[in-house]
DRENDO-1510 file (C-alpha; in Angstrom, 1 decimal, always signed):
<recs>
REC; n; res; u; v; w
REC; 1; MET; +14.3; +4.9; -1.9 .
REC; 2; ASP; +12.4; +3.8; +1.5 .
REC; 3; ILE; +8.7; +3.5; +1.1 .
REC; 4; THR; +6.2; +2.9; +3.9 .
REC; 5; VAL; +2.6; +1.3; +2.7 .
REC; 6; VAL; -0.5; +0.9; +4.9 .
REC; 7; SER; -3.9; +0.0; +3.9 .
REC; 8; ASP; -7.4; -0.5; +5.6 .
REC; 9; THR; -6.9; +1.5; +8.6 .
REC; 10; HIS; -10.6; +2.1; +8.8 .
REC; 11; GLY; -10.7; +5.4; +11.2 .
REC; 12; ASP; -7.7; +4.3; +13.1 .
REC; 13; PHE; -5.7; +7.5; +13.5 .
REC; 14; GLU; -3.6; +6.5; +16.2 .
REC; 15; THR; -2.2; +3.5; +14.5 .
REC; 16; LEU; -1.4; +5.5; +11.4 .
REC; 17; TYR; +0.0; +8.3; +13.0 .
REC; 18; GLU; +2.3; +5.5; +14.9 .
REC; 19; ILE; +3.3; +4.0; +11.8 .
REC; 20; VAL; +4.3; +7.2; +10.1 .
REC; 21; ARG; +6.2; +8.7; +13.5 .
REC; 22; ARG; +8.1; +5.3; +13.5 .
REC; 23; ASN; +9.0; +5.6; +9.9 .
REC; 24; GLU; +9.7; +9.3; +9.3 .
REC; 25; SER; +13.0; +8.5; +7.5 .
REC; 26; SER; +11.0; +6.8; +4.8 .
REC; 27; ASP; +10.9; +8.9; +1.3 .
REC; 28; LEU; +7.2; +8.2; +0.7 .
REC; 29; PHE; +4.0; +6.7; +2.7 .
REC; 30; ILE; +1.7; +5.0; +0.4 .
REC; 31; HIS; -2.1; +4.4; +1.8 .
REC; 32; LEU; -3.8; +2.0; -0.2 .
REC; 33; GLY; -7.3; +2.9; +0.9 .
REC; 34; ASP; -10.2; +2.8; +3.3 .
REC; 35; GLY; -8.7; +5.3; +5.6 .
REC; 36; GLU; -9.1; +8.5; +3.9 .
REC; 37; HIS; -10.0; +10.6; +7.2 .
REC; 38; GLU; -7.3; +9.6; +9.1 .
REC; 39; PHE; -4.9; +9.4; +6.3 .
REC; 40; TYR; -5.5; +13.5; +5.7 .
REC; 41; ASP; -5.2; +14.3; +9.5 .
REC; 42; VAL; -1.8; +12.3; +9.6 .
REC; 43; GLN; -0.6; +13.8; +6.1 .
REC; 44; SER; -1.3; +17.3; +7.6 .
REC; 45; ALA; +0.7; +16.2; +11.0 .
REC; 46; PHE; +3.6; +15.2; +8.6 .
REC; 47; PHE; +3.3; +17.9; +6.0 .
REC; 48; SER; +6.9; +17.9; +4.8 .
REC; 49; LYS; +6.5; +14.1; +4.2 .
REC; 50; ALA; +5.7; +12.9; +0.8 .
REC; 51; PHE; +2.3; +11.2; +0.5 .
REC; 52; ILE; -0.1; +9.3; -2.0 .
REC; 53; PHE; -3.5; +7.8; -1.1 .
REC; 54; ILE; -5.7; +5.5; -3.0 .
REC; 55; LYS; -9.3; +5.4; -3.2 .
REC; 56; GLY; -10.7; +2.5; -1.3 .
REC; 57; ASN; -14.4; +1.2; -1.5 .
REC; 58; ASN; -15.1; +3.3; +1.8 .
REC; 59; ASP; -13.7; +6.6; +0.7 .
REC; 60; TRP; -15.6; +9.0; -0.6 .
REC; 61; GLY; -13.2; +12.0; -1.2 .
REC; 62; ASP; -11.5; +12.9; -4.8 .
REC; 63; TYR; -8.6; +10.9; -4.5 .
REC; 64; PRO; -7.4; +8.2; -7.5 .
REC; 65; GLN; -8.7; +4.6; -7.8 .
REC; 66; ASN; -5.7; +3.7; -9.4 .
REC; 67; LEU; -2.2; +4.9; -10.0 .
REC; 68; VAL; +0.6; +4.1; -12.2 .
REC; 69; THR; +3.8; +5.8; -10.9 .
REC; 70; GLU; +7.6; +5.5; -10.9 .
REC; 71; LEU; +9.4; +4.8; -7.8 .
REC; 72; GLY; +13.2; +4.6; -7.7 .
REC; 73; GLY; +13.5; +3.7; -11.4 .
REC; 74; LYS; +10.3; +0.7; -11.0 .
REC; 75; LYS; +6.9; +1.4; -12.3 .
REC; 76; PHE; +4.3; +0.6; -9.8 .
REC; 77; TYR; +0.6; +0.1; -10.1 .
REC; 78; LEU; -1.1; +1.2; -7.1 .
REC; 79; CYS; -4.8; +0.3; -6.2 .
REC; 80; HIS; -7.2; -0.7; -3.3 .
REC; 81; GLY; -8.2; -3.8; -5.0 .
REC; 82; HIS; -12.1; -3.7; -4.7 .
REC; 83; ARG; -12.6; -3.7; -8.3 .
REC; 84; PHE; -10.9; -7.2; -8.9 .
REC; 85; ASP; -12.6; -10.4; -8.9 .
REC; 86; ARG; -11.5; -12.0; -5.4 .
REC; 87; SER; -11.4; -15.4; -7.0 .
REC; 88; ARG; -8.9; -14.6; -9.7 .
REC; 89; LEU; -7.3; -11.4; -8.1 .
REC; 90; LYS; -3.5; -12.4; -8.5 .
REC; 91; GLU; -4.0; -13.2; -12.1 .
REC; 92; PHE; -6.1; -9.9; -13.1 .
REC; 93; LEU; -4.0; -7.8; -11.0 .
REC; 94; SER; -0.6; -9.2; -12.4 .
REC; 95; ALA; -2.2; -8.7; -16.0 .
REC; 96; THR; -3.4; -5.2; -15.3 .
REC; 97; ALA; +0.3; -4.6; -13.9 .
REC; 98; VAL; +1.8; -5.6; -16.9 .
REC; 99; THR; -0.6; -3.9; -19.4 .
REC; 100; ASN; +0.3; -0.7; -17.8 .
REC; 101; GLY; +4.2; -1.6; -17.9 .
REC; 102; CYS; +4.7; -2.0; -14.2 .
REC; 103; ASP; +7.0; -4.0; -12.4 .
REC; 104; THR; +5.0; -3.9; -9.4 .
REC; 105; ALA; +1.3; -3.9; -8.0 .
REC; 106; LEU; +0.5; -2.6; -4.5 .
REC; 107; PHE; -2.9; -3.3; -3.4 .
REC; 108; GLY; -5.2; -3.8; +0.0 .
REC; 109; HIS; -8.7; -4.4; +0.3 .
REC; 110; THR; -8.4; -7.9; +1.4 .
REC; 111; HIS; -6.8; -7.2; +5.0 .
REC; 112; VAL; -4.4; -10.2; +4.1 .
REC; 113; PRO; -0.7; -9.5; +3.6 .
REC; 114; LEU; +0.5; -11.0; +0.4 .
REC; 115; ASN; +4.1; -10.7; -1.1 .
REC; 116; GLU; +4.0; -12.8; -4.0 .
REC; 117; THR; +5.6; -12.7; -7.6 .
REC; 118; VAL; +2.8; -13.6; -10.6 .
REC; 119; ASN; +3.6; -13.6; -14.1 .
REC; 120; GLY; +6.7; -11.4; -13.3 .
REC; 121; VAL; +4.9; -8.8; -11.5 .
REC; 122; LEU; +5.7; -8.6; -7.8 .
REC; 123; LEU; +2.2; -8.2; -5.8 .
REC; 124; PHE; +2.2; -6.6; -2.4 .
REC; 125; ASN; -0.5; -6.0; -0.1 .
REC; 126; PRO; +0.7; -4.5; +3.3 .
REC; 127; GLY; -2.5; -6.4; +5.2 .
REC; 128; SER; -4.7; -4.3; +7.3 .
REC; 129; ALA; -2.8; -2.2; +9.9 .
REC; 130; SER; -6.2; -1.9; +12.1 .
REC; 131; LEU; -8.5; -4.9; +11.2 .
REC; 132; PRO; -6.5; -7.8; +10.0 .
REC; 133; ARG; -8.3; -11.0; +8.7 .
REC; 134; GLY; -7.5; -14.7; +8.1 .
REC; 135; GLY; -5.7; -15.1; +11.6 .
REC; 136; ASN; -3.0; -12.3; +10.7 .
REC; 137; PRO; -1.6; -9.7; +13.3 .
REC; 138; PRO; -2.2; -6.2; +12.0 .
REC; 139; THR; +0.7; -5.0; +9.4 .
REC; 140; TYR; +2.1; -2.6; +7.4 .
REC; 141; GLY; +4.7; -2.8; +4.5 .
REC; 142; LYS; +8.4; -1.8; +3.6 .
REC; 143; ILE; +9.3; -1.4; +0.3 .
REC; 144; SER; +13.3; -0.6; -0.5 .
REC; 145; ILE; +14.4; -0.1; -3.8 .
REC; 146; ASP; +18.6; -0.2; -4.0 .
REC; 147; ALA; +20.5; +1.8; -6.6 .
REC; 148; ASN; +20.4; -1.0; -9.1 .
REC; 149; GLY; +16.4; -1.3; -9.0 .
REC; 150; ASN; +16.4; -4.4; -6.5 .
REC; 151; ILE; +13.0; -4.3; -4.7 .
REC; 152; ASN; +12.8; -5.6; -1.1 .
REC; 153; ALA; +9.1; -5.8; +0.1 .
REC; 154; ARG; +8.4; -7.1; +3.6 .
REC; 155; HIS; +5.6; -6.9; +6.1 .
REC; 156; MET; +5.8; -5.4; +9.6 .
REC; 157; ILE; +3.8; -6.7; +12.4 .
REC; 158; ILE; +2.3; -3.7; +14.5 .
REC; 159; ASP; +3.2; -4.4; +18.0 .
REC; 160; PHE; +2.5; -0.8; +19.7 .
</recs>
């Protein structure tokens, strides 16, 4: 299974559209919040593709604030991340994932890429596709799950 993960596009339709266009072979596109308007438009443009949207702190539509879902035989906890204390984000997020029986937690909000295992849970933040912080370039994420359930998560630098 091939998944493209994006967060924090904050109104940047062109960048989100280009990410989806360049990754059309992905089985699923996940947007982790703060971009509902461009998400809706891009989802409409690629109506045959599978999309999930998680509501961020700057979104107002009727989307889930968090979601537990099985992808490629693995359980994922999805959220934007704004409801967690930033000073202990990794600990709270990994504990929440474990409580929900999840192997992986995907989140955004910080605009900073992260790919780290904490307490046995893969924590992955794709960074921000449009407004990166911490001196990072704009990024999104690619997650592959092979037939044996092995997860490979990596950041992709946006250079277009």
